[in-house]
C-alpha positions, 0 to 999 in steps of 0.5 A, spaced: 486 492 517 481 493 523 476 499 523 474 504 528 468 508 530 468 514 534 463 516 540 460 520 535 459 515 530 464 516 525 467 511 521 475 510 521 480 506 517 487 506 514 487 511 508 487 506 503 481 502 505 477 508 507 479 512 500 477 505 496 470 504 499 469 511 498 470 511 491 465 505 490 459 508 494 456 512 488 456 506 484 452 501 489 445 502 493 449 500 499 456 498 501 456 494 507 463 493 510 464 487 515 471 488 518 474 487 525 473 493 530 479 497 534 476 499 540 482 504 542 485 510 537 490 507 533 495 512 529 494 508 522 487 508 522 486 515 521 482 516 515 475 519 517 470 516 512 464 521 509 457 520 513 453 516 508 446 513 508 449 508 503 455 506 508 453 500 513 459 498 517 458 491 521 463 489 526 466 482 526 469 484 534 476 485 536 481 482 531 484 477 537 490 473 537 493 467 535 491 463 541 483 465 540 483 463 532 477 458 533 473 462 537 474 468 533 472 464 526 466 461 530 464 469 531 465 471 524 461 465 522 455 467 526 455 474 524 456 473 516 451 467 516 446 472 519 447 477 514 448 472 508 441 474 505 443 481 504 449 480 500 448 481 493 456 482 491 462 480 495 468 483 494 474 481 497 481 485 498 487 479 498 491 476 500 488 474 506 488 467 510 480 469 511 478 469 504 475 462 503 472 462 510 469 469 509 466 467 502 463 460 505 460 463 511 457 469 506 453 463 503 458 463 497 455 468 493 455 467 485 458 474 484 464 474 488 470 479 486 477 478 488 482 484 488 489 482 489 493 487 492 499 483 494 504 477 494 504 473 499 510 469 496 515 474 498 516 471 505 523 469 503 524 476 502 522 478 510 529 479 513 528 478 520 524 471 519 527 465 522 526 458 519 520 456 523 516 462 521 518 461 513 515 454 514 509 457 517 508 462 512 509 457 507 504 452 509 499 458 510 500 461 503 498 454 500 492 453 505 490 460 502 491 458 495 487 452 496 481 457 499 482 462 493 482 456 488 475 454 491 473 461 490 475 461 483 471 455 481 465 458 481 464 461 474 461 468 477 468 469 480 471 476 478 479 476 479 483 483 479 490 484 481 494 491 481 500 490 477 502 486 471 507 482 475 501 480 480 496 478 474 502 473 472 503 470 479 496 469 481 493 468 474 498 462 474 497 460 481 489 460 481 488 458 474 484 463 473 483 469 468 486 475 472 484 482 470 489 488 471 487 494 475 492 499 478 489 501 485 491 508 487 488 513 493 491 519 489 485 523 486 485 528 480 484 534 484 490 531 488 495 532 483 499 539 482 499 542 475 507 544 476 512 544 481 514 550 483 521 548 486 525 544 481 532 541 482 537 540 488 541 546 492 548 546 492 548 545 500 542 542 503 538 536 500 532 534 503 530 526 502 523 523 504 521 516 506 514 515 507 512 508 509 512 502 514 519 503 518 521 496 518 527 492 515 523 490 509 522 497 507 530 497 506 530 503 512 537 500 514 540 501 508 537 508 507 540 510 514 546 508 512 546 511 505 545 518 509 551 517 513 555 515 506 552 522 503 554 526 509 561 524 509 561 530 504 563 536 508 560 540 502 553 538 503 548 536 507 543 531 506 537 531 511 532 525 511 525 526 514 521 519 516 514 519 516 510 513 518 509 507 523 514 503 526 514 496 524 519 490 525 526 492 526 529 486 528 529 487 535 532 495 534 529 501 535 529 506 530 533 511 534 538 504 535 539 504 528 540 512 527 545 512 533 549 506 530 550 510 523 551 517 528 546 521 523 542 524 529 543 531 526 541 529 519 534 525 521 527 527 523 522 523 524 515 525 524 510 519 526 504 518 522 501 523 518 494 523 515 493 522 508 492 529 505 495 536 505 500 535 511 503 529 508 503 532 501 507 538 503 512 533 505 513 531 498 513 538 495 518 540 500 523 534 499 528 533 493 527 526 492 523 521 495 526 514 496 523 507 497 529 502 498 524 496 499 526 488 498 519 487 495 512 491 494 506 489 491 504 496 488 506 502 493 501 508 493 507 512 496 510 512 489 504 515 486 503 520 492 510 523 491 509 523 483 503 527 484 506 532 488 512 533 483 517 529 487 522 525 483 522 518 486 528 513 487 526 506 488 528 498 488 528 495 482 523 489 484 517 486 481 511 490 483 515 497 481 520 495 475 513 492 471 510 499 472 515 504 471 521 506 467 528 507 469 530 515 468 524 516 464 519 517 471 523 513 476 530 512 478 531 505 480 537 502 485 539 495 487 535 492 493 539 492 500 544 496 497 546 503 501 551 505 496 546 504 490 542 509 494 547 514 495 549 514 488 542 515 485 541 521 489 548 524 487 546 523 480 540 526 481 543 532 484 548 533 478 543 532 473 538 537 473 535 535 466 534 528 468 530 531 474 526 535 470 524 529 466 522 525 472 518 531 474 514 531 468 513 524 466 512 522 473 506 527 473 504 524 466 504 517 469 500 518 475 494 521 471 494 515 469 493 511 476 488 515 479 482 513 484 477 515 479 480 511 473 481 505 478 473 505 480 471 506 473 475 500 471 473 496 477 466 497 475 466 496 468 469 489 469 463 487 474 458 490 469 462 485 463 462 479 468 455 480 471 451 484 465 451 490 469 446 487 475 446 491 481 451 496 479 449 503 477 
């Protein structure tokens, strides 16, 4: 994910990366961010990092294209090689196929930490990938694993993953002890004490989707479920969609909305900055729905719970090993519009279940804050490296 510097010198990132870097600042003398730089405004890169003398950004240039891979790699090598003597600890958020190259060009630091936040083995679930792309992803995944295993041969490497399922997968693939670190962008200050609006109304129901709008997030099934729900003339189900538009298999979002004949029931808001405006959408919705085909540990679920909003999500790895059905979440079958519809109707007719989801969701998210995430990462580093260079 690229970064952006404004004309006034402010550094911007996507919210997840920006908040993650800021959370680490109090524990280190200096944090140097090596990243690709986006020279133009990008709707996803909308989080302004705090100005700090402890935060230094070193540009790796533009992200480039597939055909300039080798010239880009050579540029990265030169930049990292010139800065290798100032890097005491190298922290890599993976999977990324550049991980091994970055480690090698940085001088193979003994103190290297891998924070795994996703699973590249979900490529078979990508709905619109053709067989050639499956083959390419498979080969790239194998090369990526080989590179990470080389990093893990270094006895000073610390490996962390952000869900129990990922701990199991990557511990096996990398043949390394892997620590569980739940990542989150939610602060203790973001979590509400109690939701003022509880339960569903008998007539209008506000549904919410926040995330990348693409086939693999289940957007087609969600729109179909909105159509099925609105076949009932006694109620009106409105869907608010927030996020950037991604791969829809050659279709536009309007194409899919028109196909289901639900133009009067869907409102698209584009990308909203992380913070009060986004949180208001959660609080003003009866339920947040994430019908993904695959996930790591989706931050949007924690965002919804932090605002006291019930969550409906696919029963898939990365989610089902953290949350409990009808305790703090409602699980649905992936790729199934009927399952989404039935889950909404179940909540609408069961006030006691809604109340339990609100209470247990708030209890859950208090265990998954960015403060707890950072404290755990720093503690693991202290134990691994006997506390050197860490406050």
